[in-house]
N, C-alpha and C positions, 0 to 999 in steps of 0.2 A: 512685445503687442498688449496693449492693455484693452479688456473689454469691459464695459458699464454694466452694471447690474441694477434693472429698475424694478425687480418684483417681478418682470414679464419676461417670457424665455426669448433667448439672442437666436438660438438655430432654429432653422425654418422645421425640420422635422418634429423638436420638441413643443414648438409654439403649435403646431398641428394635430400632432397627437392629444396634446393637451385641453384642447376644446376651445382654445381663443377664439380663432376664426367665426362662429357665431356671434362672439359677445365684441369683436371688432365692428362685424357687420352691425350689429344693433347699438353700439355705443360709440363707435368712431376712432380718433385718437389715445381715448381712455386706455386701450386696449393695444396700442401700438407702441413695440421695444422701442423704434427711433423716433415717435413723436408724441409719447406719455409726457403726462408734467413735468416727471424728474428728468425727464430727456432733457426736456426745454430747460429747466432750471440749471442743469448742469454745464450742459450745451451756453449758456448765456453768461453763467458766472466763472467759467471755470478760467479764464484769464485772472481773475483776480487771486486766485492760487499761487501763491509762492513760497512760503513756507509751510510748517507742519502746524503751526498755531492755523492758519487759514484754511488749511485742510479740514482739521477738528471743526471750526466754524462752517464750514459747507457740508460737513455730513451730521451735524445737528440743526441744521438749517429748517424751520418753518414756518415759517413769516405769512400764512396763509390768508389773515385777515387783509393783509393791502398789497400782497405779491400777483399782480394779474394772472401769472403761469399757475397756482393755484387753484384758479377756478372756484377761489371763496370753499376749496374743501379741506380741511385740516387732514385729510388722508394723503393730498396730492403733495406734501413739501417732502423734500429730501429724506427727514424722520418723522412719518407719518406717526397722527395721534387721531385715533376716531374719537376718542372720549373728548373732545372738543369739537366736535362736530354738534350741530345740534340736536335734543331730543324731538324735536316737532316737526321735522322736516326730514321725511325719507326719503328723497328724490336723488340718494346717491348711489350711482350705478358702482360704486367700489365697496362703499362700507358705509353703514350708517353709525349710528350714536354707541359707542361700545368701548367697553377697557383694552382695545386692539391697537396695534400697531407697533414703531418701531422700539426695540428692546435694548440695543447697545451700538456703539460704533466700535470701530478697530481698525486701526491705522498705522502704517509703518511707511518707511521712504528705502531711498537705496544706500541711503547713509545709517541707517536703523538694523535692514535688514540682515548684513553679514551679522551682525550680533543677534540675531534672533530676537529684538526689542521690537515693540511696539507702544503706542497709545492707547487705551483703553478705558471706555466710562457706559457703566451699565445705566440701564435704565431710560425710559422715554425723555425726549427733549425737556430741559427748563430754561435753554440760554433767554430765549424772546416769548417764553410762555409759563403758564402754572404749572409748578410739581407736582407729579403726579404721584395721587396718595389712594391706598386701598381703604377710602374714609368715604362717608356720604352715600350716594348713587351706587359706590361699590364695595361697601362694605361686606355685603353678604356674599360678593361674588367670588367662587372658589380661588384662591391662590395661596396655596399650601407654601410654605418656606419663602413666600416673599419678604419683603421689608414692607412694612408699613406704609413708610414714605419714599420717594426713588431722587434722589436729591445728592446724589454722587458727583465727584469731581472726577476728571479725566486723571487718569495715573496711568506710571510704566509699567512693563510688564516683561519679563524676559522669559521665552519660551524653555524649558528644561527635559521636554520630551515626552513619549508615551505611554502610558500604562496600562498594557491589557487585561481585560476581566472576561472571565465567560460568565454570562446571564442568560440563563433559559436557552440555550445554543445559540446563543447572540451575541458577538464579541462585539464590546463596546469600547470606543478610545477614549482615553482620559484627557485630556491635556492636562499638565503640569505646570505652574508657572508660580514664578518666582517673582511676589511683587515688591517693587522700587519704592521708593520714596515719594518719588516726583514723577511728572511725563521727562521720558528722555528726550534731550534737546541736542539738535544738528550741530555742528560745527559751524 
């Protein structure tokens, strides 16, 4: 079974204790797992996904300016980008104008999973939007360790295992990956 994720809890217990009910009552389907903008976009476009490249495209999708399901809001695309919202309009029940949104995409397939391979891309989407950069209005926002510009291409990775570290009584699991030169291809 595959369970879709829209950054809204699927399980009723988690949804309820997370405080989503008052937001749903105030904003409607914006806070509905099954009927939020992302769910509607996935539902509409899922039939067009036939290949790994198709899935990469849908996971980086954000055409908020022209897609009626995005409701003229850059945070309601599959790959949200609050930095694209208008700084002069603050009527957005999700996010206002800020350097916030989707930071990566990770996908695999039935054929890639047995070899523990996947296709990944870092940074906010730029397929149909400007490349995100920590310049201009975002120059002084804390972003330690980030590159100045997020214009990365998709690459393939092969999962190599876990390394366990102890940090102040917390166990941190670090995923170790071996970079491959290009996105893995399905036969």
